[in-house]
N, C-alpha and C positions, 0 to 999 in steps of 0.2 A: 473467362469470367466464371464459368462453371467449376473449373479446376480450383480457383481461389476460394469460392464458397465452400467447396468440399473440404479443403484444408481447414478453413475456419471452423467447420462443424467438428472436425477431428479435435482441434485444439479445445473447443468448447466442451466436448465429451471428456477430454483428458482432465480439464480443469474442474469439471463438475464432480470427479471422483474424489471421495474424502481421503485425506492422507492417513495412512496406516499408523497405528499407535507405535509400532516398532520403529518406523521411519522417524516419527516425531521424537522418540527417545534418542535416536542416533544424532539427529540434528542438534538436539539440546546438549548432548555430550560433546559433540564436535565443537560446539561454539565456545566451549571453555578451554580448548586446546589452541596452542600456537601454531599447530600444524595445519597447512591448507588442506581443505577437505578432499581435493583430488589426489593428494599424496597419501592421505589416511585410507582412502578407498583402495588405492593401489597396494598399500601395505597389507590391508585385509585380504585382498584377493591373493597375494603371494602367500600369506599365512595359511589360507585354505588349501592352496596347492601343496605347501609344505606338509600339512596334516594328511592330505590324501596320499602323497608319496610315502609318508612314514608308515601309514597303514598297509600300503602296497608292499613295501619292502619287508614288512614284518612277516609276510607269507611267502614271498619269493624274491630272491636278489636279482637285480638288473643293474649292471654297471652304469648305464646312462642315467637311470633313475637315481642311483646313489650319488652321482656327480651333480645332478640337478638339485638334489636335496641339500648337498653341501653349499651350493650356490645360494640357496634360499634361506639357509639357517640364520645367517646374520640379520636378515630382515624379520624373521619370525621371532628371534630373540629380542631384538630391539623393540618390536611392537609389543611383545608380552611385558617388558619392563615399563614401556610408556603407558599402556592401559592399566597396569597395577598402580602406578603413580597417579594416574587420572582418577582411578576409583578411590584411592586414599584422599585425594583432594576433595572429592565430592562428599566423602564421609565427614571430613573435617569441617566443611562448610555447613553441613547439617547439624553438627554438634555445636556450632556457634549460637544456635537458637535453643540449646538445651536449658532446662530450669536449674541445672546443677552448676553453680558458679565456678567450682573447681574444674569441671569438665570443660566449661566454656574457655577457661584460661589456658588449659592444656591444648585445646584445639587451636586457640589463637597463637600460642607459641610455636606450634608445629606448621602452621599454615604457610608462613613465609618460606621456610626451608623446603617444604614440599612443592610449592610453586616454582622455586628456583630449580629443584630437581626435575620437575616436569618440563621446564624450558630446556635444560640440558638433554634430557631424554628425547625431547622433540627434535633437537638438532641432530642427535645421534641417529634417530630414526630416519630423518631426511637424508642424512649421509649414506645410510645403509641402502637406500633405494637408488642411489646414483650408481651407474655402471663403474665397476672396478677397473682401473687401468690394467691392461693385459700384461704389463711389465712390472706391476707393483711388487710382486714377490721376488724380484731379481736383484742381484748386486748391481752396482752402477759404476760408471766412469764419469769423472768430473774433470772437464777441461777448462783451464783458465788462460786467457789470452789478453793482452793489452788492447784497448780500443784507441779512440782519438785522444790526444794528450801528450804525445812524445815520450820523453824519458820518464816524466812524472807518472804516466799511465803505466809504464813498465814497473816502476817501483811499487806502485800501489797494487798491481797485479800479483806481485810476490807477497804482499801483505794478505790479500784475499786467499791466496793458495795456503799460506800458513794458518790463516784463521780456521779454514775447514779442517785442516790436519789436526790442529790442536783441539777442535771441536770433537773429532773422532776419537782422540785419545782420551778426552774427558769423559765421554759417554760410553766408552768401551767398545767402539766399532773398529774392527780390524781394517786397516787400509795399507796400501803400499804404492810407492811412486812408480809410475810407468815411464814418465818423461819429464825431465826438468832441464830447460835450456835457458841460458842468459846471454846477454849481448855485452859488448865492450862499451862501457859508458864514459871511458876516459876519466877526467877528474870530477865529472858531475856526480855528486853523491846524494843518495836518497836519505830517508830517515834511518834511524838506528836499526840495524839488522835487516835492512831491505836490499835486494839485489835487483838489477834491471832485467826482469823476466822477459823472455821472448815467448815461451810457451810452457805450460806445466799440465800434466795429466796424471791423476791418481785414481786408483781403484778402490772402492769401498767394497770389501768382499762378503759382507754380511747379507744374508737374504733379507729382502725388504728394504734395502738401502735406497733403491730407486724411488720408492714411494716417499721416503724420508727427504730426499734431496731434490725431487723434481721441481718443486716450487722455487728452488734457487736459480734456475736457469733464466738468463736475461742480462740486461745491461746494469752494472753496478757503478754509480757515479760517486766520485770523491771530490770534495771541496776543501782545500787546505793551502797553506803557504809552504811552498817547497823550501828545503834547507838551503838552496842556492839563490833564493829570491831575496835581493837586497832592499827593495822598495816596499816590502811587505804586502805585496798584492796576492789575492787569493786566486789559485789556479783551479780550473775544473778539468778533470780527466775521467775517463771511463774504462771499465774492464768488462770483458764479455766472459760469461760463464755458460758452458754447455753441460747438460746432465743427460747421459745416455744409459740405457740398460746394458749390462755387461753379460756376454754369453760365454760359456766355457769353451775352451779350444776344442776339446774332444769329450765325447760322452764318457762318463766314468762307468766302471763295472757295476756300481751301486745303482745308477740311473738305469742301465740296461736291464738289471735284474727286477726293476721296478715296473715291468710291463703289464702288471695286473692293476696298477693304479690308474683310474680314468683320467687323472690330471697330468699324467706323464706323457711326454711326446712320443714315448715308445708304445703307448697303449693303442691297441687296435681291437675294435669290436668284431668278434668272430662272425657276427651276422652280416658284416659288411664285406666279407671276403668270400669269394667264389673259388672253390677247390675242385681241381680236376686231376684224375689219374691218367697216366699215359704209359705207353711202353717205351722203355729207354731206347735211344738210338746210338749209333757209333760202335766202336770196338768194345768187345766184352764176351766174346765166345758164345756158347750156347744160351747163355742167360738173356742176351739181347733179343728183343721182340717176342719173348715168350711169357714174361710176367710184367704186370703194370706197376712198376716200382717208381717210376718217374712222377714227380708232383709238380703241378702248376698252380700258383695262387695269384689271384687278382683282387687288389684292393679297389673296390667299385667306386668309392668317392673320389680317388685320386687317379685311377686307371693304372696304378703301378702293378706291374706283372713280374713275378719271380718264377723261374722254372729251376728244378733241382733233380739231377739224376746221377750224381757222383757215386752214390752208394747203391748196393744191391737191395738194401733194406728200405722198404717204403716208409717205415716209421722214422728212420734216420733222415731220409730226404725231406720228410715233412717237417721235422724239427729244424733242419738247416734252412729250409725255405722260409719258415716263419721267422727265424732269427734275421735273415737277410731282408725280409719284407719290413720287419719293424724298424730296422736300421735305415732303410731307404725312406720310409715314410717319415721317420723321426728327422732325418736330414732335410726333407722337403719342408716339414713344419718349422724347423729352425731357420731355413733360409727365408721363409715367409716372414718370420718374426724379425729377422735382421733387416729385411727390406722395409718393414714397418718402422723399425728403429731409425734407419737412415732417413726415411721420410719424416719422422719425428724430429730428428736433428735439423733438417732443413727448415721445418716449420717453426721450431722453437726459436732458432736464432740464425738467420742467414747472414752471410757476409755483408750484403747490402744494408741490413738492418742495424749494423754496428755503428749507431749514432747516439749522441747524447739525449736525443729526444725520446728514445725508447727505454729510458731508465726504469728499473723496477724498485731500486733502492738508492738512497743518497747517504753518504757518510760525511758528515760535516764536522771538521776537526775544531774550528773556532767556536762552535756552539756546543761542542761535546755532545752531539746528537746524531742518531741514525733514524731515518724515516723509510718505511716501506710504502711505496706509492699506490700499491694495489689495495692492500688492507687498511691503510691509514694509520697503522701502528707507528707511534712516535716514541723513542726511548732515549734516554740519556746514558751516561757512563759508557762512552764510546770506547775507551781502552778495554773494557770488559767484553764488548762486542768483538773487537779485533783479536782478543785472546781466545775466542771460541767459548766464552763463558756463559753463565745463565741468562744474561741479557740477550745473547744471540738466540737462545731458546725461544724467548718471547716473539722475536721477529719471525723466526722460522715457522712457529706455530700459527702465528697470525696469517702468514702467507698460505699455509696449508688450509686454514679455515676459509680464506678467500677463494681458493680453488674449489673447495667443496660448495660454498655458497653459489659460485658461478654455475657449477653443475646442477645444483638443486633448482636454481632459477630456470635453467634450460629444461629440466625435467618437468617443472610445473607448467611451463608454457606448452610442452608437448602433451601433457595429460589434459590440460584444458581444451586444446584443439581436438583431442580424441574424444573427450566428453561431449563437446559440442556436436561432433559428427555423429555420436551415438544417439544424442537427443534428436537430431534431425531425422535419423533413420527410424526412431521410435514414433515420431509424430506422423511420418509418412506411411509407416506400415501398420499403424494401429487400425483395427478393424472398426 
């Protein structure tokens, strides 16, 4: 009982404190934005960290700080654009009460477009706050396989494969076929230019292709009357699409030379490496055991150890040891990413989930319509979709926006929980 009364006194004291004018201005400003307050507060915190890092790097360079600055830049830039538009909107609203009729008309004309711009910038800021996919910058592999539906599913799988290849050609993305296998369908023919596909895999080699195509992974359902159907019944079939990040077979010389870039797999912070000098062992005449020319490097975060004593020159051994250490750590990092990619493959679409009930999109030939079931985007002109045309752009963009919206929703829930926890700590710890 005593504890309960004590907490109530704390709350009463907190409520008795007048709100600061700065806080009132912030609430007033935030109320006009379409951005949830918890996200706006997070963006401002990140912008403050960005400013502090920029000031720090102006006096001394630190690779980790530079990498962190790059990660925060997109949020800081998006917040600056959002707040500039918000300031413009506030100014325009104040001009609506101006005694000058011409000024009021100009403000009224600009108001709608500025509000639309603010909404767009609010969406962009929300998206910048969501964690970036670790494979977003990479090329990708797209696998297409027929699902339930027999031969009709195989024929439509070929159409989906060609749709994406034509899309790549239209927008200028380099791609190449890795695998293309068909089955013998006998006299059962599909639609024009369709083959009974068993499996197709193609690679989109442009950086960032994974981020572009990852929303296409899932079950694609088709509803149409097969060319062999005599009674005019509509058949439903499904096609499975996987999208995976594509890793280079071997590290190129250019990648290896880029070991000073904190974003490179070959980058190692010298502060995380313990260097030891030793006397060389083994054959070598009088030189052995007389000079400390051997080098041992230990990468502390991974425990990777490299020893080098091949040369009598300590400098040469050190260079060779660093080169080998970078290669080994880079290989470990790549293997970790590949394991994540395979886990992603299983989570995106497992064999057990190849069912019509898990559809992400439906292609309806009779209604000349294509519907994305996640975003709710509904378009007509199906031939243009299947040719990889501009109508497919709308579907792909809507799916990407749906993914971002899902991530933003999860972020809001996370921030609200964290804010509630901070509020509880504040009440309990207030003197």
